[in-house]
Structure formats: C-alpha cells, structure tokens
C-alpha positions in Angstrom: -111.1 -14.0 -66.5 -108.9 -12.1 -69.0 -105.5 -13.5 -70.1 -103.8 -10.6 -68.4 -105.6 -11.4 -65.1 -104.8 -15.1 -65.5 -101.1 -14.4 -65.9 -101.1 -12.1 -62.9 -102.9 -14.8 -60.9 -100.1 -17.3 -61.7 -97.6 -15.0 -59.9 -99.6 -15.0 -56.6 -98.7 -17.3 -53.7 -101.0 -20.1 -52.5 -102.3 -18.0 -49.5 -103.0 -15.1 -51.7 -104.9 -17.4 -54.1 -106.9 -18.8 -51.2 -107.9 -15.3 -50.2 -109.0 -14.6 -53.8 -110.9 -17.9 -53.8 -112.7 -17.0 -50.5 -113.7 -13.5 -51.9 -115.0 -15.1 -55.1 -117.0 -17.7 -53.2 -118.6 -14.9 -51.1 -119.4 -13.0 -54.3 -121.0 -16.2 -55.7 -123.0 -16.6 -52.5 -124.3 -13.0 -52.7 -125.2 -13.4 -56.4 -127.1 -16.6 -55.7 -128.9 -14.9 -52.8 -129.9 -12.0 -55.2 -131.1 -14.6 -57.7 -133.4 -16.2 -55.2 -134.8 -12.9 -53.9 -135.4 -11.7 -57.5 -132.9 -8.8 -57.4 -130.4 -10.2 -59.9 -130.7 -8.8 -63.4 -127.5 -10.2 -65.0 -127.7 -14.0 -64.8 -124.6 -14.6 -66.8 -122.6 -13.2 -63.9 -123.2 -16.3 -61.8 -121.6 -18.5 -64.5 -118.7 -16.1 -64.9 -117.9 -16.1 -61.1 -118.3 -19.9 -60.9 -115.8 -20.3 -63.7 -113.4 -17.8 -62.1 -113.6 -19.7 -58.8 -112.8 -23.0 -60.6 -109.8 -21.4 -62.3 -108.4 -20.1 -59.0 -108.9 -23.6 -57.4 -107.0 -25.1 -60.4 -104.1 -22.7 -59.9 -104.0 -23.6 -56.2 -103.9 -27.3 -57.0 -101.2 -26.7 -59.7 -99.0 -24.8 -57.2 -99.5 -27.5 -54.5 -98.5 -30.2 -56.9 -95.5 -28.2 -58.1 -94.4 -27.7 -54.5 -94.8 -31.3 -53.6 -92.8 -32.4 -56.7 -90.0 -29.8 -56.4 -90.1 -29.0 -52.8 -91.3 -25.8 -51.2 -89.6 -22.8 -53.0 
C-alpha cells in the first residue's frame, strides 16, 4: 500500500475499514484459488494482498483502542 493510500485509509471509519478488509480477504481467497488451480502468474500479489489486509486490520484495532480510550467520537 502506498503512503498516499495509507493516509487516506486513516480517514475512513471503522465500518468502512471493515468493508475494505472484507473485500481484501475475498481477493486473497480468489488469488489462493487461482494459485491452486495453476492460473496465477504473479505470485507476489498474494504477499502484497496479505500485507494490505494486515495493515487494514491494524488500523481497525488502532481506531477501536482510540475510541475506547477517548470515548466514541
């Protein structure tokens, strides 16, 4: 994920981030399916999507902790 994308993601709400995470997880599933069937040519894409998913989950957790600490804003 590029820095500009990362900064834009920080501005999203938790529900929007959860939607993004769900979409990323589906994309990861499809890539893994393609890998198993032999149709995937760019193997590095799996690592990239896994990393993006983890970054989104990190943002969700940060926002939840922030809300718990400071109250829902």
